VOLUMSE-244034 format. One record per atom (N, C-alpha, C): x, y, z. Coordinates in steps of 0.02 Angstrom, whole numbers, padded with zeros to 5 digits, always signed. Layout:
% residues N
XYZ...
This chain:
% residues 467
+03033+06050+06321+03059+06118+06310+03112+06115+06256+03108+06156+06205+03156+06153+06150+03226+06171+06172+03274+06138+06141+03344+06152+06155+03366+06214+06117+03408+06253+06148+03432+06314+06116+03507+06315+06115+03533+06351+06065+03606+06358+06061+03631+06399+06119+03690+06381+06143+03718+06415+06200+03793+06419+06194+03822+06471+06219+03895+06478+06220+03922+06477+06291+03884+06446+06336+03904+06444+06405+03957+06391+06417+03971+06379+06479+04024+06332+06498+04001+06261+06483+04047+06214+06494+04032+06144+06480+03979+06116+06526+03956+06153+06575+03903+06129+06619+03835+06132+06585+03828+06169+06531+03764+06174+06497+03745+06108+06465+03685+06085+06480+03662+06022+06452+03645+06027+06379+03644+06088+06351+03628+06098+06281+03689+06099+06236+03748+06092+06265+03809+06096+06225+03830+06028+06200+03849+06025+06136+03873+05964+06105+03947+05973+06089+03988+05925+06108+04060+05931+06097+04089+05864+06077+04130+05865+06026+04163+05805+06002+04236+05806+06024+04255+05759+06067+04321+05757+06097+04370+05715+06055+04431+05739+06050+04482+05702+06013+04500+05635+06047+04486+05631+06111+04501+05569+06148+04460+05510+06122+04409+05524+06081+04369+05470+06053+04411+05421+06013+04465+05445+05982+04508+05401+05942+04548+05354+05986+04565+05376+06046+04598+05332+06095+04550+05277+06117+04487+05297+06129+04436+05249+06152+04424+05195+06100+04414+05215+06037+04399+05165+05986+04460+05121+05971+04520+05149+05978+04581+05109+05969+04587+05055+06022+04573+05073+06085+04575+05023+06139+04522+04969+06127+04463+04990+06105+04411+04941+06091+04432+04893+06036+04465+04918+05985+04490+04875+05931+04539+04824+05958+04584+04845+06002+04633+04798+06031+04598+04744+06071+04548+04764+06111+04510+04715+06150+04475+04665+06104+04445+04690+06050+04410+04647+06003+04458+04599+05969+04517+04623+05951+04566+04581+05916+04584+04520+05959+04603+04532+06022+04626+04475+06063+04570+04427+06079+04508+04452+06081+04452+04407+06093+04435+04367+06031+04429+04400+05975+04406+04365+05914+04461+04322+05883+04523+04329+05906+04575+04283+05883+04559+04211+05902+04518+04202+05954+04501+04135+05978+04445+04103+05938+04408+04143+05900+04346+04118+05869+04356+04059+05823+04402+04065+05775+04412+04014+05724+04479+03978+05730+04515+03989+05784+04583+03963+05788+04587+03887+05788+04535+03853+05810+04534+03780+05808+04500+03753+05745+04446+03787+05723+04410+03764+05664+04453+03768+05601+04496+03818+05597+04536+03827+05536+04588+03772+05529+04604+03736+05583+04650+03678+05580+04613+03618+05607+04550+03610+05586+04507+03558+05613+04536+03488+05604+04569+03476+05548+04597+03410+05535+04652+03393+05586+04696+03441+05601+04749+03430+05651+04720+03422+05721+04671+03463+05739+04641+03460+05806+04603+03395+05816+04571+03371+05763+04535+03307+05768+04582+03250+05784+04640+03250+05752+04690+03198+05765+04723+03206+05833+04739+03268+05851+04775+03280+05914+04732+03262+05975+04670+03286+05976+04627+03274+06033+04588+03208+06026+04594+03176+05966+04560+03112+05954+04485+03117+05966+04454+03167+05934+04383+03180+05941+04351+03187+05872+04285+03180+05867+04251+03190+05802+04259+03262+05778+04253+03272+05713+04260+03339+05684+04210+03389+05710+04148+03364+05724+04096+03411+05746+04114+03443+05814+04153+03406+05855+04172+03433+05920+04222+03490+05912+04265+03485+05862+04311+03539+05847+04273+03600+05821+04225+03589+05777+04183+03644+05753+04146+03676+05811+04130+03637+05863+04094+03663+05920+04135+03715+05959+04202+03714+05951+04243+03765+05983+04228+03834+05956+04199+03838+05896+04176+03901+05868+04102+03911+05882+04062+03859+05873+03990+03865+05883+03974+03885+05955+04018+03867+06002+04006+03883+06072+04003+03959+06083+04038+03998+06040+04033+04070+06043+03962+04093+06025+03934+04061+05974+03866+04079+05954+03816+04062+06009+03825+04003+06040+03780+03983+06095+03787+04030+06155+03848+04052+06169+03859+04098+06225+03818+04161+06216+03818+04187+06154+03781+04248+06141+03707+04238+06150+03681+04183+06123+03609+04169+06128+03588+04163+06201+03630+04132+06242+03613+04121+06312+03619+04184+06355+03666+04228+06338+03682+04282+06384+03668+04353+06356+03644+04359+06295+03637+04426+06267+03588+04468+06306+03535+04438+06332+03483+04477+06367+03510+04507+06432+03537+04466+06478+03564+04496+06540+03623+04543+06527+03665+04526+06477+03721+04570+06462+03697+04638+06436+03645+04637+06394+03617+04700+06368+03591+04743+06425+03559+04713+06473+03534+04750+06531+03592+04780+06571+03645+04741+06581+03702+04766+06619+03738+04822+06582+03741+04818+06516+03772+04871+06477+03735+04937+06486+03668+04932+06486+03628+04993+06495+03631+05019+06566+03640+04974+06615+03640+04993+06685+03708+05019+06708+03762+04988+06682+03829+05005+06704+03868+05043+06649+03925+05068+06667+03964+05108+06620+04003+05064+06571+04023+05095+06516+04059+05059+06464+04124+05029+06490+04158+05065+06533+04223+05042+06556+04217+04976+06594+04166+04969+06636+04157+04907+06673+04143+04850+06625+04103+04863+06574+04088+04811+06525+04151+04788+06489+04192+04835+06467+04254+04818+06431+04303+04781+06477+04307+04803+06540+04352+04769+06587+04331+04697+06598+04266+04685+06606+04242+04617+06617+04255+04574+06555+04242+04602+06496+04253+04565+06433+04327+04546+06425+04371+04594+06438+04443+04580+06432+04466+04532+06486+04438+04539+06546+04456+04493+06600+04436+04421+06585+04377+04411+06557+04356+04344+06539+04400+04315+06484+04419+04357+06437+04465+04335+06384+04532+04314+06413+04557+04352+06462+04620+04336+06494+04615+04270+06533+04562+04260+06570+04553+04198+06609+04549+04138+06561+04512+04147+06506+04507+04093+06457+04574+04075+06427+04614+04125+06411+04680+04112+06382+04727+04078+06433+04723+04098+06495+04764+04065+06546+04743+03993+06556+04677+03981+06553+04652+03913+06560+04675+03868+06502+04682+03896+06443+04704+03857+06385+04775+03830+06393+04814+03862+06436+04881+03837+06448+04880+03765+06474+04823+03745+06504+04816+03677+06530+04790+03630+06476+04775+03656+06416+04743+03616+06364+04791+03594+06310+04855+03594+06324+04904+03576+06272+04922+03502+06274+04882+03462+06308+04890+03389+06306+04828+03360+06273+04836+03301+06243+04785+03274+06198+04722+03249+06233+04720+03247+06299+04660+03222+06333+04619+03278+06365+04630+03340+06343+04597+03396+06377+04558+03441+06330+04521+03411+06285+04478+03450+06242+04425+03486+06283+04406+03456+06340+04355+03487+06382+04380+03554+06411+04446+03559+06422+04474+03622+06447+04468+03676+06392+04480+03656+06330+04472+03702+06274+04401+03728+06271+04352+03684+06279+04282+03704+06275+04262+03751+06332+04287+03737+06392+04272+03782+06449+04303+03851+06436+04366+03851+06413+04400+03914+06400+04364+03953+06345+04344+03919+06292+04308+03952+06237+04241+03981+06261+04209+03945+06307+04146+03969+06334+04155+04034+06373+04207+04037+06414+04221+04098+06452+04237+04156+06405+04279+04143+06356+04296+04196+06308+04234+04216+06268+04191+04167+06254+04129+04182+06219+04083+04228+06258+04080+04219+06324+04040+04265+06365+04068+04336+06361+04135+04341+06361+04166+04406+06352+04149+04435+06284+04145+04392+06233+04129+04415+06166+04057+04441+06161+04012+04414+06202+03943+04439+06204+03943+04514+06218+03983+04535+06265+03986+04606+06284+04018+04648+06228+04071+04621+06198+04106+04658+06145+04061+04668+06085+04025+04615+06066+03983+04619+06006+03925+04668+06014+03905+04681+06076+03848+04725+06088+03868+04799+06089+03932+04814+06084+03955+04882+06098+03972+04927+06039+03986+04902+05978+04009+04948+05925+03964+05009+05914+03898+04998+05907+03853+05054+05895+03848+05100+05955+03847+05071+06015+03842+05112+06076+03905+05153+06085+03962+05123+06075+04025+05160+06082+04028+05217+06030+04006+05202+05969+04009+05253+05916+03964+05312+05933+03902+05299+05955+03856+05355+05969+03873+05390+06034+03907+05356+06080+03926+05387+06143+03983+05436+06134+04030+05421+06088+04091+05461+06081+04096+05501+06016+04059+05482+05963+04070+05511+05897+04011+05553+05874+04027+05603+05832+03977+05649+05806+03930+05616+05756+03877+05652+05739+03824+05624+05697+03848+05605+05628+03898+05639+05601+03921+05625+05533+03977+05574+05530+03992+05541+05587+04046+05492+05587+04030+05429+05625+03966+05420+05644+03949+05362+05686+03956+05297+05647+03937+05296+05583+03943+05234+05544+04015+05216+05533+04057+05267+05519+04128+05254+05512+04159+05229+05577+04139+05260+05633+04164+05238+05698+04142+05167+05714+04080+05151+05698+04055+05083+05709+04094+05034+05666+04110+05054+05604+04150+05011+05560+04220+04999+05589+04250+05052+05618+04316+05044+05649+04311+04996+05708+04257+05003+05748+04248+04958+05806+04241+04885+05783+04202+04875+05730+04193+04807+05703+04258+04782+05671+04300+04829+05648+04364+04811+05618+04405+04767+05663+04405+04781+05728+04443+04741+05775+04418+04669+05777+04353+04660+05773+04325+04592+05773+04348+04554+05712+04344+04587+05654+04363+04553+05592+04438+04540+05589+04477+04589+05612+04550+04581+05612+04571+04525+05659+04537+04521+05717+04552+04466+05763+04537+04398+05733+04479+04393+05699+04461+04330+05666+04513+04312+05613+04536+04364+05576+04586+04352+05524+04651+04327+05553+04674+04359+05607+04736+04337+05639+04730+04266+05667+04671+04251+05694+04660+04184+05719+04664+04131+05665+04640+04150+05605+04641+04103+05549+04712+04090+05524+04755+04140+05527+04822+04132+05499+04872+04108+05550+04861+04124+05615+04911+04104+05665+04911+04028+05675+04852+03998+05678+04850+03926+05693+04885+03883+05640+04870+03892+05574+04905+03850+05525+04981+03861+05524+05004+03920+05543+05076+03934+05540+05112+03915+05604+05077+03915+05660+05109+03896+05723+05102+03821+05736+05043+03795+05725+05030+03724+05736+05036+03687+05670+05096+03667+05653+05110+03640+05586+05130+03566+05588+05149+03542+05645+05173+03473+05649+05116+03423+05650+05130+03361+05634+05082+03306+05638+05097+03261+05698+05154+03272+05731+05173+03232+05789+05138+03259+05852+05110+03214+05892+05070+03234+05950+05110+03278+05998+05171+03258+06014+05211+03296+06062+05226+03366+06035+05243+03371+05972+05259+03435+05942+05197+03480+05937+05141+03450+05920+05079+03489+05916+05062+03517+05985+05070+03477+06037+05056+03502+06105+05100+03561+06124+05164+03558+06107+05209+03613+06122+05193+03675+06082+05175+03666+06019+05156+03722+05977+05092+03755+06001+05045+03715+06023+04983+03743+06052+04999+03782+06115+05042+03756+06158+05060+03791+06220+05092+03858+06204+05136+03860+06155+05168+03923+06136+05117+03974+06112+05068+03951+06072+05016+03996+06047+04974+04022+06104+04954+03978+06149+04913+03999+06207+04951+04048+06252+05016+04037+06259+05056+04079+06304+05061+04151+06279+05077+04160+06215+05084+04229+06192+05016+04264+06188+04963+04225+06177+04896+04256+06179+04880+04281+06249+04898+04242+06300+04885+04262+06369+04925+04324+06387+04988+04328+06365+05030+04386+06381+05002+04449+06348+04984+04444+06285+04956+04502+06249+04890+04525+06282+04848+04477+06300+04784+04495+06331+04794+04529+06398+04843+04505+06437+04858+04537+06501+04880+04609+06493+04920+04622+06442+04943+04691+06429+04884+04736+06410+04840+04710+06368+04782+04750+06346+04734+04762+06404+04728+04713+06449+04686+04723+06509+04712+04783+06549+04778+04789+06555+04807+04846+06590+04793+04911+06555+04796+04911+06489+04781+04972+06450+04708+04994+06462+04662+04946+06462+04592+04962+06474+04583+04993+06543+04613+04962+06593+04606+04986+06662+04632+05057+06670+04685+05075+06634+04717+05140+06644+04687+05195+06600+04674+05179+06537+04660+05231+06488+04587+05234+06463+04549+05182+06471+04481+05183+06443+04435+05226+06485+04391+05263+06453+04341+05304+06487+04272+05285+06461+04223+05289+06505+04155+05267+06487+04121+05315+06439+04128+05379+06450+04092+05428+06409+04125+05496+06414+04115+05539+06365+04142+05607+06369+04100+05649+06417+04127+05706+06436+04090+05749+06484+04030+05781+06452+04028+05785+06385+03971+05813+06349+03954+05768+06290+03890+05762+06272+03870+05719+06216+03896+05746+06150+03911+05700+06102+03939+05722+06038+03888+05737+05983+03823+05725+05997+03772+05735+05945+03705+05750+05977+03660+05778+05937+03593+05792+05961+03556+05729+05980+03562+05676+05941+03527+05614+05956+03551+05585+06023+03616+05589+06036+03643+05564+06100+03620+05608+06157+03616+05673+06147+03590+05718+06198+03518+05700+06216+03478+05685+06165+03409+05664+06177+03405+05600+06218+03448+05551+06202+03448+05488+06238+03467+05498+06311+03517+05540+06324+03538+05553+06392+03482+05586+06432+03445+05631+06399+03389+05664+06433+03334+05613+06450+03322+05568+06404+03272+05516+06416+03293+05469+06472+03358+05450+06473+03382+05404+06523+03378+05433+06593+03389+05499+06598+03388+05531+06664+03318+05536+06693+03267+05528+06650+03198+05535+06673+03162+05469+06679+03197+05413+06666+03164+05347+06669+03205+05300+06712+03171+05251+06742+03205+05199+06780+03239+05151+06733+03300+05130+06749+03339+05088+06703+03304+05022+06690+03282+04987+06742+03253+04920+06733+03190+04923+06691+03143+04966+06712+03079+04969+06676+03090+04990+06603+03134+05039+06592+03146+05063+06525+03178+05009+06482+03225+04971+06510+03260+04919+06472+03211+04867+06447+03169+04841+06490+03122+04789+06470+03072+04816+06419+03052+04878+06427+03007+04909+06379+03040+04916+06311+03103+04936+06311+03140+04943+06248+03146+04875+06212+03161+04823+06250+03168+04757+06219+03102+04733+06189+03047+04748+06222+02982+04730+06193+02969+04769+06129+02986+04833+06130+02975+04874+06071+03018+04851+06012+03079+04829+06026+03121+04802+05973+03088+04742+05941+03062+04696+05983+03031+04635+05958+02968+04649+05918+02934+04706+05931+02873+04723+05895+02886+04762+05831+02948+04782+05820+02964+04823+05762+02972+04780+05699+02928+04788+05651+02930+04747+05590+02995+04757+05551+03019+04819+05549+03081+04834+05513+03139+04795+05543+03139+04787+05609+03191+04748+05642+03194+04677+05614+03137+04645+05607+03136+04576+05583+03154+04571+05509+03135+04620+05469+03157+04619+05399+03233+04623+05394+03263+04666+05436+03336+04673+05435+03369+04609+05460+03341+04579+05513+03369+04516+05538+03366+04461+05486+03309+04455+05452+03299+04401+05404+03336+04413+05339+03363+04473+05330+03403+04487+05270+03476+04493+05288+03495+04547+05321+03565+04558+05339+03588+04507+05392+03544+04490+05440+03563+04442+05491+03573+04372+05463+03528+04350+05419+03535+04284+05389+03597+04281+05344+03610+04335+05307+03670+04337+05265+03733+04333+05308+03733+04366+05365+03790+04361+05410+03796+04291+05439+03739+04258+05451+03741+04189+05474+03773+04143+05422+03757+04154+05358+03789+04116+05305+03864+04129+05303+03883+04192+05312+03954+04211+05313+03991+04177+05371+03960+04177+05431+03992+04145+05488+03999+04070+05477+03947+04038+05451+03951+03966+05439+04004+03950+05386+04011+03994+05337+04062+03983+05285+04132+03984+05317+04142+04029+05366+04206+04031+05401+04219+03968+05442+04166+03944+05475+04174+03883+05516+04191+03823+05472+04159+03819+05414+04166+03760+05371+04219+03767+05316+04254+03825+05315+04301+03837+05261+04355+03783+05257+04380+03762+05314+04433+03711+05314+04410+03647+05280+04351+03622+05300+04327+03560+05271+04307+03569+05198+04278+03627+05180+04261+03640+05110+04323+03641+05067+04374+03678+05089+04434+03686+05049+04473+03620+05042+04478+03583+05098+04515+03520+05095+04478+03468+05052+04412+03476+05044+04376+03430+05000+04400+03435+04928+04419+03496+04907+04443+03507+04839+04519+03509+04834+04552+03529+04889+04625+03533+04890+04651+03498+04952+04660+03432+04949+04677+03393+05009+04739+03417+05047+04785+03449+05013+04846+03474+05046+04843+03550+05055+04784+03578+05059+04778+03651+05060+04763+03682+05127+04785+03649+05182+04770+03677+05249+04800+03746+05257+04862+03756+05237+04893+03822+05243+04859+03872+05197+04841+03849+05136+04805+03893+05090+04739+03917+05120+04703+03872+05154+04640+03891+05184+04649+03946+05235+04703+03942+05275+04717+03994+05325+04734+04061+05293+04774+04059+05239+04793+04120+05205+04733+04152+05171+04691+04111+05139+04631+04137+05106+04583+04167+05157+04576+04134+05215+04533+04162+05267+04560+04230+05290+04625+04235+05298+04655+04299+05318+04641+04353+05266+04655+04338+05202+04644+04388+05149+04570+04407+05145+04526+04357+05152+04454+04369+05146+04428+04414+05201+04449+04400+05263+04426+04441+05318+04454+04512+05314+04516+04518+05292+04544+04585+05283+04507+04623+05228+04495+04589+05171+04462+04623+05115+04390+04642+05132+04356+04598+05170+04286+04611+05186+04276+04643+05253+04300+04609+05306+04289+04635+05373+04325+04700+05387+04383+04710+05356+04422+04771+05368+04409+04823+05313+04430+04808+05252+04424+04857+05198+04350+04869+05179+04314+04814+05170+04244+04820+05150+04202+04856+05202+04210+04837+05266+04171+04869+05319+04186+04944+05324+04250+04962+05319+04267+05033+05321+04239+05070+05261+04244+05040+05203+04220+05071+05142+04145+05085+05146+04106+05035+05164+04034+05044+05166+04012+05085+05227+04052+05084+05281+04037+05128+05336+04043+05201+05317+04095+05218+05279+04104+05287+05254+04048+05305+05206+04029+05258+05163+03974+05270+05115+03910+05286+05153+03895+05249+05206+03835+05262+05245+03836+05331+05277+03894+05351+05305+03900+05417+05336+03889+05473+05285+03911+05462+05224+03907+05516+05174+03840+05517+05138+03808+05460+05131+03746+05457+05090+03683+05443+05131+03690+05406+05186+03634+05384+05227+03582+05344+05186+03605+05313+05132+03562+05271+05090+03566+05199+05114+03536+05185+05171+03543+05120+05203+03512+05064+05161+03452+05076+05134+03420+05022+05096+03458+05006+05032+03480+05058+04997+03517+05046+04934+03583+05012+04947+03619+05034+04999+03683+05002+05015+03672+04929+05036+03620+04917+05077+03606+04849+05099+03589+04804+05040+03545+04828+04996+03527+04788+04938+03588+04775+04893+03630+04826+04886+03689+04819+04843+03737+04766+04868+03752+04767+04933+03800+04718+04958+03771+04647+04959+03706+04641+04971+03675+04575+04971+03672+04547+04900+03653+04589+04852+03650+04566+04783+03719+04547+04757+03769+04587+04773+03837+04572+04751+03865+04510+04787+03844+04499+04849+03865+04438+04884+03840+04377+04848+03776+04378+04827+03749+04321+04790+03785+04313+04723+03797+04368+04689+03829+04365+04623+03900+04338+04628+03939+04363+04675+04009+04342+04680+04015+04271+04706+03964+04247+04745+03967+04179+04769+03963+04128+04711+03932+04148+04657+03931+04104+04598+04002+04087+04577+04046+04136+04577+04115+04125+04555+04156+04088+04608+04136+04096+04672+04168+04055+04725+04154+03981+04711+04091+03965+04698+04073+03896+04683+04109+03869+04622+04113+03910+04570+04146+03888+04508+04220+03874+04520+04254+03919+04557+04326+03910+04569+04339+03848+04610+04294+03831+04657+04303+03771+04696+04288+03708+04655+04233+03710+04618+04213+03651+04578+04264+03636+04524+04294+03689+04497+04345+03680+04445+04415+03669+04475+04419+03669+04541+04482+03658+04577+04537+03706+04555+04517+03769+04549+04564+03821+04531+04591+03854+04595+04651+03835+04614+04680+03863+04675+04688+03938+04670+04713+03962+04613+04721+04034+04603+04653+04068+04604+04603+04035+04574+04536+04064+04574+04508+04074+04643+04521+04027+04689+04495+04035+04758+04529+04093+04793+04592+04107+04777+04626+04164+04807+04596+04230+04784+04561+04229+04728+04531+04290+04701+04457+04296+04719+04419+04242+04707+04346+04246+04714+04323+04248+04786+04354+04209+04830+04332+04208+04900+04342+04276+04934+04401+04308+04927+04408+04375+04955+04359+04427+04926+04344+04422+04861+04296+04469+04832+04226+04457+04862+04208+04394+04869+04146+04377+04903+04144+04406+04974+04200+04399+05010+04204+04426+05077+04198+04502+05080+04224+04535+05028+04221+04608+05026+04148+04633+05029+04103+04596+04999+04033+04617+04998+03992+04589+05056+04005+04527+05076+03961+04497+05127+03982+04515+05198+04046+04523+05212+04068+04538+05280+04039+04604+05306+04032+04657+05266+04005+04720+05292+03931+04718+05312+03896+04661+05300+03826+04658+05321+03820+04669+05397+03873+04653+05435+03871+04662+05507+03867+04735+05526+03913+04776+05500+03913+04847+05515+03850+04882+05488+03830+04863+05428+03769+04893+05399+03708+04874+05441+03705+04811+05464+03650+04790+05506+03647+04827+05572+03705+04835+05604+03708+04873+05667+03679+04943+05657+03705+04979+05608+03686+05049+05599+03614+05056+05573+03593+05012+05529+03525+05014+05503+03475+05005+05559+03488+04958+05604+03443+04945+05660+03439+05005+05707+03497+05036+05721+03497+05094+05765+03454+05150+05734+03459+05158+05669+03420+05210+05635+03345+05198+05639+03323+05137+05626+03251+05123+05623+03220+05111+05691+03261+05099+05744+03232+05087+05811+03245+05145+05859+03281+05197+05838+03293+05256+05881+03225+05282+05905+03219+05302+05970+03271+05313+06021+03284+05254+06067+03268+05194+06046+03287+05136+06087+03363+05133+06091+03392+05123+06150+03465+05122+06157+03498+05070+06112+03559+05086+06090+03593+05044+06040+03605+04973+06064+03620+04965+06129+03635+04897+06154+03575+04851+06147+03515+04878+06152+03455+04836+06147+03447+04809+06076+03450+04853+06026+03440+04831+05957+03500+04790+05933+03561+04812+05949+03621+04778+05925+03627+04708+05955+03615+04701+06020+03622+04636+06051+03569+04587+06028+03508+04612+06017+03456+04568+05992+03472+04546+05921+03498+04592+05881+03519+04575+05813+03575+04523+05815+03623+04532+05859+03678+04484+05866+03652+04415+05884+03607+04413+05934+03579+04348+05955+03544+04313+05898+03506+04352+05859+03469+04324+05803+03516+04295+05750+03568+04333+05731+03611+04307+05678+03658+04252+05703+03674+04252+05768+03712+04196+05795+03670+04132+05794+03606+04138+05811+03561+04081+05806+03557+04056+05734+03552+04103+05687+03550+04086+05616+03617+04056+05593+03672+04077+05624+03738+04049+05608+03741+03975+05626+03715+03959+05685+03714+03889+05707+03671+03847+05660+03611+03872+05644+03567+03836+05599+03600+03827+05530+03631+03880+05504+03663+03876+05439+03721+03827+05439+03761+03827+05492+03818+03782+05496+03796+03709+05497+03747+03694+05540+03722+03625+05544+03687+03605+05479+03650+03652+05449+03615+03637+05386+03664+03622+05330+03714+03664+05322+03761+03655+05267+03804+03592+05277+03822+03578+05340+03859+03516+05353+03818+03455+05332+03755+03456+05349+03711+03401+05330+03701+03397+05255+03694+03454+05223+03682+03455+05150+03744+03432+05112+03804+03449+05137+03865+03427+05103+03866+03350+05098+03842+03317+05151+03842+03244+05150+03782+03216+05112+03725+03250+05116+03664+03224+05087+03658+03236+05011+03675+03296+04989+03665+03313+04918+03729+03337+04884+03785+03332+04917+03850+03350+04890+03860+03426+04890+03920+03447+04872+03940+03517+04878+03907+03561+04825+03900+03537+04764+03872+03578+04711+03802+03603+04729+03758+03557+04748+03689+03577+04763+03684+03616+04828+03730+03604+04873+03732+03646+04934+03751+03718+04916+03798+03727+04870+03815+03794+04846+03754+03827+04814+03713+03789+04780+03652+03817+04749+03604+03841+04804+03598+03802+04857+03555+03822+04913+03581+03887+04945+03646+03892+04954+03676+03953+04982+03661+04013+04937+03669+04003+04873+03655+04057+04825+03583+04079+04829+03537+04032+04834+03465+04048+04840+03452+04089+04903+03483+04069+04959+03473+04105+05023+03497+04176+05017+03556+04187+04987+03582+04254+04980+03538+04297+04935+03511+04267+04882+03466+04305+04838+03402+04323+04875+03377+04278+04916+03316+04292+04955+03329+04349+05005+03389+04350+05035+03407+04404+05081+03405+04472+05046+03429+04474+04984+03428+04537+04946+03357+04560+04933+03312+04513+04921+03242+04532+04910+03208+04555+04974+03223+04524+05030+03190+04541+05094+03208+04612+05117+03269+04635+05103+03289+04701+05128+03248+04756+05096+03219+04742+05039+03178+04793+05004+03112+04805+05041+03094+04762+05088+03031+04771+05126+03039+04820+05184+03101+04840+05200+03113+04885+05256+03088+04955+05240+03052+04984+05287+03030+05054+05280+03084+05098+05310+03124+05130+05268+03183+05166+05290+03166+05234+05321+03139+05231+05382+03127+05291+05421+03187+05301+05467+03234+05344+05446+03297+05352+05483+03287+05401+05540+03266+05375+05597+03246+05416+05653+03305+05451+05686+03361+05416+05693+03419+05448+05724+03444+05505+05681+03446+05494+05615+03468+05546+05569+03421+05606+05573+03356+05593+05577+03308+05648+05582+03317+05688+05646+03334+05653+05701+03345+05688+05765+03405+05734+05760+03457+05712+05726+03517+05754+05719+03507+05813+05673+03461+05807+05625+03451+05860+05576+03392+05905+05593+03352+05886+05643+03289+05921+05656+03298+05996+05668+03345+06013+05714+03353+06083+05731+03389+06122+05676+03421+06087+05631+03455+06119+05575+03405+06157+05531+03342+06131+05530+03292+06160+05486+03259+06222+05515+03271+06234+05580+03236+06288+05613+03280+06342+05644+03343+06326+05654+03387+06372+05690+03444+06394+05644+03457+06459+05637+03513+06481+05595+03579+06460+05623+03628+06449+05579+03694+06428+05600+03729+06483+05639+03769+06466+05688+03805+06517+05727+03865+06543+05688+03897+06593+05716+03957+06620+05685+04011+06567+05685+04054+06565+05634+04108+06515+05632+04154+06521+05693+04175+06463+05719+04220+06461+05775+04279+06416+05758+04335+06423+05792+04391+06377+05780+04370+06305+05794+04392+06260+05751+04379+06188+05758+04305+06172+05757+04262+06214+05725+04191+06199+05720+04183+06144+05669+04150+06090+05688+04145+06033+05643+04079+06031+05605+04022+06035+05638+03957+06036+05604+03907+06063+05654+03846+06076+05630+03797+06108+05673+03733+06068+05675+03707+06055+05734+03645+06016+05741+03593+06053+05783+03600+06118+05789+03551+06156+05828+03577+06175+05896+03633+06148+05917+03664+06166+05980+03738+06181+05965+03772+06207+06014+03841+06226+06004+03884+06163+05997+03923+06160+05944+03963+06101+05929+04036+06120+05924+04079+06086+05962+04150+06099+05957+04187+06033+05957+04248+06035+05934+04293+05978+05940+04345+05994+05992+04341+05959+06048+04383+05976+06105+04447+05935+06106+04498+05963+06138+04560+05926+06149+04550+05878+06208+04604+05841+06224+04599+05793+06278+04576+05826+06342
């Protein structure tokens, strides 16, 4: 039965309303993401110090980051099902709770014989990260209007990137000593304030976070809610996952944007060893460059391209542009490292990050568009699992190549992979189904009379509501 415009009360299922409380929701999600992703690279970025302190091989320190990737691959499927079955608030509470438990457990890891405690703690935090990584697109479409979902998704991803950036800069500046006793105390201090901050954010989630607004914010979300109410959760979930796996466009996006993001993740894991190979005393520089790069790419770049997507909906062109520019700018990253230009690395690596880091937000939104009406958690979580798997492969591959064929030729391999990603994205058939659902009634129904705080029209009554 076709939906019709209505001016009735909020009980009408045909009414679309965008609530201002959405900004509170996305802000809380950003805080949760920050405290979780701070743990991602905090050991890898000071790999040389951690190797000496815990007296373990370097690959075991790198594993403190890789374990996050493995956690996602192992748990993305059941977590995706739980996200679809349960409310957003429960998912966020569990994710924050696991992050808190992991941080408390790390307080026991400030002695040199307890690397295993670090790994257990990272594993628990990684399981929490599985839930966080699956939510940006779902949170955006649940709370935000049709013309702001990509921007909202970019803001949600912003917390992940900002957390990674803070993790990169906090470790080199807090853990600075070479003495075992001093390193242990500095690690304890870092773990303690992380646990305190996480505990505070857990309280904020419990009190202020809401799972969904009382009315859907867009026509596409209204359609999804109608479909969910008429189908069984379990049967529908498994059907959706099968349909995602059968979608050719999904695999083109994974093999282009997903593989590029895998290269980006591996670059972050290996940055310390790469940088110290050319600048033996550059541990602090590596942390600062990582911070600047993640801010320029994960924060500024993701927001910039998220806004571009909302305004143009040119997903294929934007995807090709950022992949092509990632390959082009990586040439200068390699040159600055090979020429041992410290100033050059401060310029070229952040520019490279500006283009390659946004592949995550573009991938999330592109997949939602081409797989609609499959729920966002299904496509996003499968995409995450795929690129995390590719991140592990890329990390192990590049580590091996650095030793086997040296850094120069490994940089050439990375450049070739990025160029191939740019070519693969051109194979995607850009059928933007979610966008079509939001615009469909626009073509058939005349616009209503102007109302206060009217934001846009999708064929049903649209308002921006207060708290």
